[in-house]
N, C-alpha and C positions, 0 to 999 in steps of 0.2 A: 364532467373535465376527463381525459383520457388516461387509464392505466394499462401498462402493462403488468400482468399476470406469467409469470410461472406456473404452468398447472402442474405439470410432471416434467421429468427429466426428456433435455429436449424438446419441449414444448410450451409456447408462448403464444398469448392472447393478450388483442386489446378490448378493452372494455370500459362504457362510460359507468363514471363514477359520482356520485356526488363531490362536486367541489368540497374542503373543508373547512372550518372556521377558527380562525386563534382565537384561543381562550388565552385569558391572563395570563402576561408577560410569554406570551407567543408572538411569534412570528410566520405571517401569510408567507411563505416564497412561490415564485413565478418562474418553474423548473428552464434552465435554458440548455444548461449540457452534463450528462450524466456519463462519469468511464467507467468504462469494464473492466471489472477488478479481478486479480486471478480467485478468489473466493468468491464472488460471483458464477465463474468461471465453472469452481466444484457443484457451484448447487444445480449449474445448469448440466454440467455432465455426467454426476455425480447422484442427486437430489439428496445430499447433505455433507458437514465439515465435521471430519471426526463421527460419535457414536454418540450423540446430544444434539447437533442442531441438522435437524434431522425437518423436511419440508413436508408434513401430511396432507397440506390444505392449498387452494393458493394462492399465490403472495407474491406479492410487488417486490424482486429484488434491488439492489443498487445502494450505491452509498456515498460516491465519490460524485459529489456535484454544487454546482455553481446556479446562482438565476437571480434576478429582481426581490425587490421587496415591494408584493400586494398588497400588502394590509397590518396591522397592528394590535395587537393586541392588549389590552387593557393592563397601562401601570410598564409601557414599552418605549425604554429611553434610548436614545442613541442612534438610532435608525426611522428612516422619512422611507415611505413611499418609491418605490422607482429607483432604489440605492441597490448596486448593485455588490450583490455579496456570495461569500462559500460558507460551506457548514462543515463543523467538526460534530462528527457520525453516533458519536457513542455519547449518549446520553444514562450517566449513573443514574445510582440514588441517594447518591449522597450524605445516608447515613449510615453504613455498615463501616466497619474495623478498618476494610480498607479503604473505602474513602477516608474517613477523617483522619488517616495517615497521609493522603494526599497519593493515594495509588489507585485512580478511579477505575483504570485502563485494567481491574482485574478484579474489578466488581461483580459479583456472583449474579446481582438483579440489574444487570446497566440492560440499556435497552438502544439495542443498536442497530437502526436502520440494515432493512431490507437481512435480517439472521430473523427468524421463527422463534418466535411468532409479530416479530415488528416488521409493518409493509415498511420497503425502501423506499427510492428518488426514481423509478421509471414511470411518470407521470407526468403531467402539466406542475400540477398545487400541492406543496406538502406544508407541514405544520409543525415548525421546527422552536426547542425554545428557547429565549433570546440570551442565554449564554453560549449557545452554541453556534451564533451566525457572528459572523465575522466580515467586515467590508473588502472586500475583492477591489484594488489603489488601480483607479481610470488606464495607467498607462499597459493594466495585466487582462488577457483575453480572457473569455468565460472558460478557453481550453483550458489555460493555464491554473486558471482555478480550482479544476477537476482539481489536476494533477495535486493538489497543495495538502492532499488529505493523503496519498501515497507516501510525497517525501517527508509529512508530520511522521509517515512510519521510520521511513532512513532517517532523518534526523536524531528519533529520539531515540533508534540503534544504537548510533553514534554518544549520545550521549550516554548512553549506558553503560557504553565500553567503556569510556572516559578517557576515548583519544586523544591523546597527547600530541603538538604538531613536532613533526619531524620522526613522527613513527611510521612503521610500515602496513600495505592494508589488503588483505584478499577478499573480493568477490568471488563468492561461487555459486551463481546463477545468474545473469545478465537480461532478467525480463525488468519490469518497469518496477519492482520492487528492490532487486538488488542494483538498479540503476539509480535508483532515486537515494541507495544510499551509497553510492560512491561518488555523487553530488557532496551530498554531508559531507562523504570523510576528506574529499578533496578541500572543504569548504575548511573545513576544523584543520587543519593542515596534516594533512596526509602525504608522505614526502616521496610514496612507493605504494603505485596500485598494482594490483592482477587483478583479472577480469577473466570469469571463462565463461564456457554456455557451450551450447547446440549448433546453435542458431547462428548462421553466420550473420547476420544482419545485425542480431544484437553485439557479438564478438564489436560489429565496424560500429555502432552505435557507445559501446564502452569507451572507445577509442577516441571516439573524435568529445566526447568528452571531461575527457579527462585518464582512462588507464596508462599508464605506461606502459604495460602487454597485458596479451589478451594471448587466450589458450583453448581451445578445443578439446576435451578431453576423450572426443571418438578420434581423431586424428594423433592425441599427443597424450601421452604421460604430464599429465597436469603439475604431480607431486614431484614428478625431477626437473620438471622446467625450472618452477619456483625456488624449488631446492638448493639446487643448480645459481639462480639469481639471484640470492640470497645468501651466497657461498655456505649453503647447509646451515644456516641461523634457520631459517622461518622467516616468517610475519610477525607482527605484535599482535593485529588483532587480524581473522579472518572470521565473516559476516557471511553466511552460510542462508540462502537466499532460493535454494531451488527445492528444497523438502524431499530433497532423494536419501536414502541410505547412504549410497556413493557419496555424495559429497560432505553427508556430517561425517565418516570417514576418512576426506580427503582432506575438512576442517583440523580433525587432529593432526596428522601425518603434517601438513606444513604447518601450523604454527608453534610459532621458539618457544622459549621451556620459558612456562609461567605465562607463558601468554594467554587472550583470551579468546573464547568461540563463543560467538553472537549466532544461534538460532530462530530465524526471520523463516523461513517454508514452513508452511501448511503441508506435510504433507499425504497423497493423498492412499496410503492402507495404515491401519492401525496403529499398527508395529513395527520397529523397524530391530535391526542386529547393530551396533555399535563394537568397536574393537575397542576393549578399556587400557590394553595397559599403553598405549601411549598418550592419552588422557593422564595415566597411572605417576607415567615417569615424570614426563613432563611435570603435574601438578597443573596442573592445564583449569581455566573458567571455564565451565559451562555455561553460557547463559540463556532464558531463552527469551525472546520481545513478544511481549504483546502488545499488536494495535501501537497508539501511539503518547497515549500522556498529555493531551491539551498541548501537542507540539504546534499548533493550529497557525497561533498567532507568528511564530517563529520564526515559522515558515515563508508565511507570507514577505513578512519585512525582509528574508535571506534572497528569496524574488526580487522583491520592489528595489535590494540597495546595488543590487546586478551582480549579488555573489555567487548567484547558484540560476542558470538559466534550464528551462522548462523545453524549452520550443521543440528541442531535436529529439525528445522523444515520443511524442505525439504524434502520429504516423498516418490516423485515416479518420474521417467523418461518416458517422451513417445517418441518416432520418431514424424516427421511432419506427416508419412500420417497417424498417431493412433491419429492426433490433435480432433475429436471427440469425439472417446473415451475418450480421459482426459479431456474437459468440460462433458461430462457424469459425470464422476468418482466423478469430482469436484461440480458441480451442485446439486449432490444429496448428498454427503456431506459420499460417502461409501470410505471403507475399510481404514479405519483413515488417510482422505488424512488430510496433511493440507499447501501443497504446491506444486504446483503440473507445473513439469518443459517440456517445447518442448524443442528437441534437432534438429538443426538442421544441 
């Protein structure tokens, strides 16, 4: 089968490798589509995420995927060959303390597709544990299936924030994760949503899917604008989805007294400086968001029932042979890209 290996920063190579075989309780999936995630771009441009997840040998990246069931391992129930499916890419150990407590998303021994040393989904076939595979409803496209993984992060972030219907929200960073978080917040009952970004096309998308006000921090003082729009109160919940020092500090300023700041973005740097006094005086709750904690099935239901529409976020499709071109597009924010998808 064909598989794309990231050899080093900004260098892909397509290779022929053996087709995997499913073992007991595993599903072999014929991969149809794989989304390009911001974390994939980190590996492509920097060769790492943070200080630990470093690419030291050729690796198949990619973890947002949909496809067809190609074969079933012994003991698999509930799936059939040819069935359309999506995948939850985090495979926790199931035995550690946090797994037993139901917090598998922070399992220290988790195997996550496309994260060193675990190969990912930019390939023709992949083997996945049965419990990580979910049916893709017939009315949804493979592209929408790819979007279930990022949507699950947004759904989890909103759940973790304990968002109450009628509350106000700001989304700082309107890339794919910020936008799916916006969709999840809207579905959860947020009544006033602000969104910010440097890319005009992303702000247009945010407006299209439900943001009431959008601001470009290069052109406007977004703290001033949001505080004016909320009559000096600020918002109940801010979702930081840009991974920048500036947006973290903006979040502290625009969040209301006793409010919540949810940190979703992954910084490119190893350390940032924050301004502590806004946080201290307001007694803000600062919460990091780590992946999605098995919200894939919930995300599928939200889209299937029409409560969330993912189609406006899918902007580009590329064949496997042009994966380098696709990554360059995404890494440089060109041509209005929001979500680029590789078809295999």
